N, C-alpha and C positions, 0 to 999 in steps of 0.2 A: 504494499499500499504506500504509493508516493504520497509525500505531504500535499503535494498539489491537488491530489484527489479528495482531501478532506476539506470541504468547503463549508463557510457558515450558513449556506443554505440547506444542508443535510438536515433531514427530519430529526425531531427530538423526541424521546420517550420520557424524559425526566418527571414530567407532570401529565403524562398520557399513559393510563394503565394497559389500553389495548395495544398500543405501540410497544410498550415494555414486553408485553407477553409474545408479540410478534417476533421481536428481535431475539428474545430467549429461546422460544420453540424453533427458530429457524436454525439455531446453532447446535450442531450435533455434539460439539465439544461440551456446550454448556448443559445440555440435557443429559449427556452421560454422567456428568458431576451431580446434578440434582436428583437424577434417578438413583445413583449408587446410594447418596446421602438418604434417600427415602427408603431404600432397602435396609440400610443399617437401622434405621429408625424403628422399621417393622421388626426386624429381628430382635431389637431390644424389647419392644413392646410385648412380643409374643412370650417373654419371659416374666412379664410384670403384670400387676393388677392395680387398678385404681391410680392411674399414673397421671401427674402433672406435666405437661409439656409447654415449653416456651419456644416460639419461633420469633428469634430476635432479627431486626431488619427483615421483616417477612414479606414485604412489597406487596404484590398482587395475590399473595398465598399460593404461589406456585410451588414453593419449597415444601409445602405441607400436603400437597395433592394425594400423594401416594399413602399417606398413613392418617389422615385427618378423622377418618370415620372408624379407626382402629377400636375394637370393642374394649380394650385395656386402658383406654383413655378417659380418665375422669374430667379433667380441665385441660382445654387447649387455648393458649394465648398468644396472639400475634402482635408484635410491636413494630412500628415503624413511624417514620417521620413524615410521610407522605399521605394525606387526608385522601387524595385521589386513589391512590392505590388500595388504601384501607377500605373505602366505600366499594371498590371494585371487589375486593376479597369477600367482604360481607355479603354482598348480593350472590357472589359466586356459591357461598356456603349456607346461605339462608334456609335451605330446606332440608338441611341435617337434623337430626333428631338431638343431637350434641353440637350445636354450632360453636366455633371459636369465639373468643371474646378478643375483640379487637381494641388496641389501645394506640393512640397517636402520641409519640414523644421520643426523644433523644435516647439512643440505645445505652448510653452511659448514665444519664441524669433522671431518667424518668422512674417515679415510683411505681413498683409493680405489685400484685397481689401477693401476700405472705404465704405463698404455697412452698412446699417442699417439692423442688423442681427434679424430676426424675431424668428428663431429657431436655436439652436446650439445643436446638437447631439453629446453626449459623452458616447459611448458604449465601455466599457472596456478601456476607456481612462485614467482615474485617477490612475488606478493601474499600469499603464506603466510609470507614473511619479515617479521620485525618491522621497523618503520621504521628504527631505528637500526642495522640489520643489512644493509640492502638494497644499499648500496654495496659493502660487504664481499663480499656474495654475487656481485655482477657482477665485482667484481674476481677472484674465485676462478675464474669462468667463463674470464675473460680468461687466466688463468694456466694453467688446464687445457687451453684450446684451442691454445695456441702459435701459431705464425705461420700454419699453413694450414688449421686448422679453422674450422667454422661452427657458430654457435649460432642456435637457433630460439626466440625468445621470443613465446609466446602469452599475451595479458593482457587481462583486463578493465579498462578505464580509465575512472574517474568524471569526472563533470563538474567543471568547475573550482569549487574551493571556497576559503574562507579558512583557510590553514594553521593559523591561531592560533585558531580559533573551532570548538569541538566541536559546536555546534548546526549550523553551516553545513556541517560534514562531514557529520553525520547527514543533513541535507537533500539532499547529493550522493549518498549512498549509497541513499536512498529513492528519489530520481528514478531512479537506475539500475536498480534492482530493480522499480520499477513498469513500466518499459518492458521488462524481462525477461519479467515475469508477463504483460504485454499480448501480447508476441510468441508466448510460450508458448501461450496461450489461442487465439490466432488462427491459428497454423500447426499447433498440435498440439491441436485442440478436444477430444480424447477423453483428454486428459490426466487421470490420476486425482487426487482431492484429496490424497492422501498426498504425491504428487509436488509439487504446488503448495505444500503446507505445507513440505516440504523446501526449496523455494526461499525461502520466507519465513524459514526457520530461518537459511539462510546470510546473507540480508539482516540478520537480528538480530545474527549475528556481526559483521558489518560495523559496524553501528551501535554496538555495545557495545565495538568495538576489541579483540575477542578472536579469535584464529585467522584472521581474515580482515584484512588490512591493504592494502586497495585505496588507490591514489593517482590523481591526475591525470596527464595526458600529460606536463606541463612537468617533472614531478618525475622520471618514469621516463627521458625523454630527457636530463635533466640527469645522472642516474645512468649511464646509457650512456655518455655522453661522458666522465665522470670516471673510469670504470673502465678506460679504453684500448680500449674497443669502439667500432666504427663501423657505422652501419647501411647495409646494401648494398640492401635491399628493405624497403618498409613498406606494408602491405595492411590497410585497415579493413574487416573482413568483416561487421560488423553495427553499427548498423541502416541501412537504406537509407530509413526512413521514421519518422515520429514525432518526438517532442520531442528526442531525443538524435542525430537524423541531421543536425540543425542547429548542432551543436557538435562538438567534437573528442573527445567520449566515445564509448565503445563498446568493442568487441572488436577487437583488432589482432593481427596477426601480422608479427614483425620477423626478418628474416634479418640477423645480425651476424656481424662478422668482427674480428679484432684490427686496431687502427689501427697500420700499420707505421711511421707517422710520429710514434708516442708512445714515448717512451723508457722511460716507467715503466709497469708493469701494475698 
């Protein structure tokens, strides 16, 4: 994706729930990540009863689609900063016998119901948190989980870059989204131009350092470790070919739990 192809006239999904879902569902890489995260949630729920589930940065509720109606769920809460997305999600799940509770607010600062959270879903949540708040975000997750809860982190991971070099960061973002576009065109050849332009719009956010704050794997792993969380399972779900397959960049799903050896959260 050449920088010249990323123009201000590109469609935007930030405040448009339908365009957001179009962009996400058009991307095989993203849906592989979301579906894997959902499968892990189902596996956990199959061994739980009366579970309380939090989907943080839930967006339109896409990340809870696979498990939202699981019989082991007692309460499911979705938190997001976009009222547009929450209204869309609320309508989507309004016919369920046990519909989610949706709360508008900041992922770090918003008060939440005082439940014992058994599962916290974080699908593309971490990279929407500003870099200087990422560790605070994961520390909050650690506090919310308590001793026995599980967190599911589904994340887009950039190729390694020089943290002090904005041009090198832009290079990393462009490389990541070049591969996203290649995968989309290869596996979903009928993808409409509008959806492809939406993907380019997401890339532009990353290049500009606005709304999207993706990082390399070493930064995420460092934040997980410092937050008091520990990784139980790690699964790289995309790509299995192309330039990024030879690096540690791509889409990952992590199952995390509190580190019982860590005194501080």
